[in-house]
N, C-alpha and C positions, 0 to 999 in steps of 0.2 A: 504494500500500500504506500503510495507516495503522498497523497493529500486528498482531502475531499474534493471532488470535481467542482463543486460549487458550494460555498458556504454562504448562507443567506445574509448574515449580518456579522459584525464584529463580535457581538455577544455569543453567537454560535461558534465562532472561531475559538474564543476563549474557553467555552464549555467543552469543545472537542479536545482542546489541549489538556484541560484539567482531567477529563476522563482517561486520557492516555497516560498522563504523568502521575496522577495521584496514587494509584496502586504502588508504583515503584517508589514514590516518595515515602509513603507510609512504611513500606518494607525496609527502606534504608533507615528511617528514624527508629524503627522497631529494633534495630541492632544496637542502639545506644544503651549504655548502662541505665538502670531504672531511674535514678535521680534526674539525670539530664534529659532522659526521654520524657519524663513527666512534665518538665518545664517546656521543652520544645513542643510537645503535643498541645499543651495549653496555648502557647503562643500561636501555633498554627490553626487553632480553633477546633481541634478535634475532641477535646474533653475539657471538663472544668478543673479547678485547682485540686480536686480530690481524685481525679482520674476517671470520673464518670463521663461516658460518651455523651456528647451534645451535638446538636445540629445547628452549626453556625456557618455563616459565609466566611470563608477564609480570604486569602489574598486573591488578586485578580489573575495571577499566573501570567503576567505580561512577559517576563523574561523567558520562562519555559516556552511560551507560545512563539516568541521570536526565534528561539533555537530550533523548534520543530519546523517552522515555516522556512527558515534559512536553509535547512537541510533539503526540504522539498524543492526550494527555489533553484537549487543547483542539480536537481534530478535525483536526489537521494531519498532515503526512506525515513519518515518521521519516527516510525516505530524503532528503528535501529538507532535513532538519535536520542531516545529517551534518557539514557545516562547523562548526556550533555545537558538536557533540559532539567533533570533532577539536580545536577551539580550547581547550575546557576541559581536555581530556586533556593537551595540550601545556603549558598553564599549570601544571597539577598536577605534571607531571614537571619543569618548571623549578623549582618550589618544592622538590621532593624532592632534586634535585641540589644545590641551595644548602643545604638543611637538613642533608644528610649532611656537608657541609663544616663548617658552623657547629657541629654537634653532635659532630663527630669520629667519627661512626659508621663502622665498618669493614665492616658487613654489611647488605645489603638484598636481599630476595628470594632468600635462601639463597646469595648469592655476594658477593665483595668489591665494595664501593661504587666508583662511577666515580672519585671523587677519589683513592682509595687505589690505583687501578690506573694512572690517567693523570696524576695530580697535581692539586693544588688549583686552579691557574689554569685548566687545561683543563676541569675540571668546571664551574667558575663560568662560563666562556665558553660552554660547551655549554648551560647553563641559560639564559643570556642569549639565545642563538640561538633556543631553543624559545619563549621569551616573545615575541620579535619575530615568529617564524613564526606564532604563534597569531593575532596581529592581522592578519597578511598573509592567512591562510586565510579569515578573515571578510571582509576587504576584497575578495578575489578571488572570493568566492562570487557576487557580483552580486545577492544576495538583497535585497529591499526593506528588511529589518530589519537589514542588516549594520551600518549606521552606528550605530544605537542599541545594537546588540549589542556593538560595539567599545567604546563609552563605558561600558556596564555592566560589561564584562569588565575594562577599565582601572581602574574604581572598585574592583572586587573585589580586584584585584592590590594596589592601594594599601592596602586594609584588611588584606589578607593580610600585607603587609610590616610594617604597624603591629603586628599581632598577634605576628608573629615577633620584632619588636624588644622587645615587652613580655615575651615568653617568655624571651629572653636576659637582660633586665634582672632577672627574677625570680631568676636564678642568683646574683645578688649580694646578695639580700635574705634575711634570716633567716626571715621568715614572709611569706606572701602571703594576703590574705583571699579568701574564696570569690568575692566580687563582682568583685575584680580578675582572678581567674583566669577567670571566666566572660566578662568583657569581652575578655580576651586570646583566648579560644577563639572568640568570635564573629567576630573578625577572621581569626585564623590558619586556622581550619577552616570556620566557618560561611559566610564570605563567598563562597568558591569553590563550595561545595555549593549555596548559594542562587543564585549566578550560573549554575550549570549548569541549574537549573530555569528561571530567567528567560530565558536564551538559547534553550533549547529551546522555551519557550512563545512567544517572539518569532518564531522561525523557523516555528513552527506556526500563526501568525496569531492569537495570543491578544489579547484586549482588554486595555486598561490595568488593568481590575479583575482580570482573570484573572492577569495578570502579577504583580499585588500578592499574590494568594493563593498563587501558586507561589513567590514570594520568601519569604513567611512560612513556607510548608511547608519550604522548603530551609533557612531559618535555624534552625528548631527541630530539623530532622533533623540539621543540622550539629552542633549542640550535643549532641544525643543520641549521635551517632556518635563525638564526641570523648570523651564519658564512657566509652563502651565501649572505644575505642582506648586510653585511659589505664588501664583495667582490664587490658587485654591486655598493656600495657607493664610491668605488674607480675606478673600471674598467667598470662599467655598461654603456651602451649606453643611452644618455639622452632621446632618443625617446622611449626607453623601461621603463626607471625608472621614467620619468617625472621630473627629477631634473638635474641641471647642471652637466657637467662632473667633476669628482674629487671632488664632493661636500663635502665628509667627510674630505678629506685632506685640502680643503680650510678652513674648520672650525677647523682643527687640532684635530679631534676626535680621541680618543684612542680606536679604535675599535679592535676587536679580531685579525685580521691580523697585525694591527699596533702594538698592545701590544706585539705580538710574535716577530715582527721585532725589536722593541725597546729593548727587553731583550735578543736578540740573541747573543750579544757580538761578532758581526761581524763588519768589516769596514763599510759596508752599514748601519747597525743598529746604529752605533755610529754617522755617518753623519746624519742619519735621526733624531736622538735625538737632534743634534745641531740645525737642522732646526725647530724642534718642540718647542724648548725652547727659541729661540731668540724672542725679543719683537714683531717684525713684522711678520704677517702670510706670508706663501709663496705667491709669485706673481703668476699671471696666467701663466707666462712663465716658472716658476719653478715647477709647479704642476706635469707635466709629469715626471720630474726627481725624484720628491718625490715618485711618484707611483713606478718608477723603483727601488728605494731604498727599498721599502717595499718588492717587489718581490725578489730582490737580497739577502735580509736578511732572506728569507725563509718564510715570512709571508703569501704570497699568496698560496704557495703549502701546507703549514701547515693547513690553514683554510679549503681548499678544502678537504684535507685528513680527517680532523676532521669531517667535514660535512658528508662525506661518511661513516665513522665509526659510527657516531651517528645515522644516519638514518637506518643503518643496525641493530643497537641495538633496535631502536624504532620498526621496523617491526617485529623483533623477539618477542617483547612483545605482539604483536597481536596474535601470535600463542598460547599464554597462555589463551586466552579468551574461548577456548573450544567451539567455535561457528564458524565453517568454512563456514561463509556466504559470498555471493558475495560482500557485503558491506565491510567486512574486507579486501578483496582483493583490493577494490577500495581505502580504507584508505592507504594501502601499496603503491598502485600506486601513490596516491596523494603525499605521503611523498617523494617518489623518485623524482617525478616531481619538487617539491618545492626546492629540493636541487641540481637540475641541470638546474636552470634557466640560461639564456644567460648572461655570464660575461667574 
C-alpha cells in the first residue's frame, strides 16, 4: 500500500495516519519501565494518572503524518515507514514534556500537564525515556535507512534543544529582533518538522536530491507552522488550543508576532515594550489590551502574511520531487491546512 488514492479532507489524512501509527506507538511505549510508561501514557492521553484507560483526543499526529506522506510522495510504502513516523512522534512528545516543565504550563490538551500531576522529575525522566525509545525504534526496524535516519533525527534533536535554549534566553532580554526569533524557530520547531519529512523520505527510498527537497519543504513548513502557532498562542480559542486565552502574552513570550511588534517603532510597539519590560506581568484585565497592541503594531498581519508566503514556498519545493503522486498533493494540502488553523 502506498497511500490512499484519494483522501477527502485533511482530517481524514490525519485519522488515516493515527490508525496506522498508533498501534506501533502504543507497542513501543509499552516496552518502557512501569514508572515512565505511566507518565508517558498519561501525557499521550491514553489513561488517567492512576493508569485507568480513558478516551481522550491525543495529539494531532502532524509529524507522523508528514513522515508517512513523504514516504509515499517518493513512491515508497507508508506502512514500511511507520518506524520513522513513531520515532518523530516520540521525539515530539519528549520535547512537549520538557517544554511544559520549563514553561511552567499547567494545561495541555485540555487537562493538567504531566509534571503538574506526577512532579517535575518524573516528567523530565519520562521525556528522556521517549527520546531514547525513538532511537531504539529506528534501530530495531532493520530498515536499510535506519542508520542514516538515526543520525538525522539526532541532529534535529540537537537543533531543537538549541532553539529551546534560545527561547528561554529571550525571556531575559528586553527586545529580540525578528532575525533572532526566526533562527530560534528554525531550531525549536522547524528542525523536527523537517526531520519528519526527511525520515519518511529515507524510509520511502528517496534519492539524496529528493531528501534535500523534502528537508527544504519541512523547514519552510516548520517556520510557517510556528507563525500560526504563535498567533494561536495569543488569539486562539482555549477550546481549540487546550491552553488559557492569551497564554503566550501572560508569560511575556517573545514570539514571532510579538518580536515584529516590539521592533516596529510604532506607538503601539513602544507601549507594548513598556508592558513587557516592567517587573510585573500583565494582569488578566490587561491581556486583551496587550493583544490589541501586538495587532496595532502590525505583528498579527505580518505573521499571517509570512505564514502564507512560507507555505507557498514549501509547496513549490514538492514540485521538485519529480514524482507527481497523490501523496505529494496530500502533503501540499496538509501544509495549507496547518497554516490556516482557526485564530
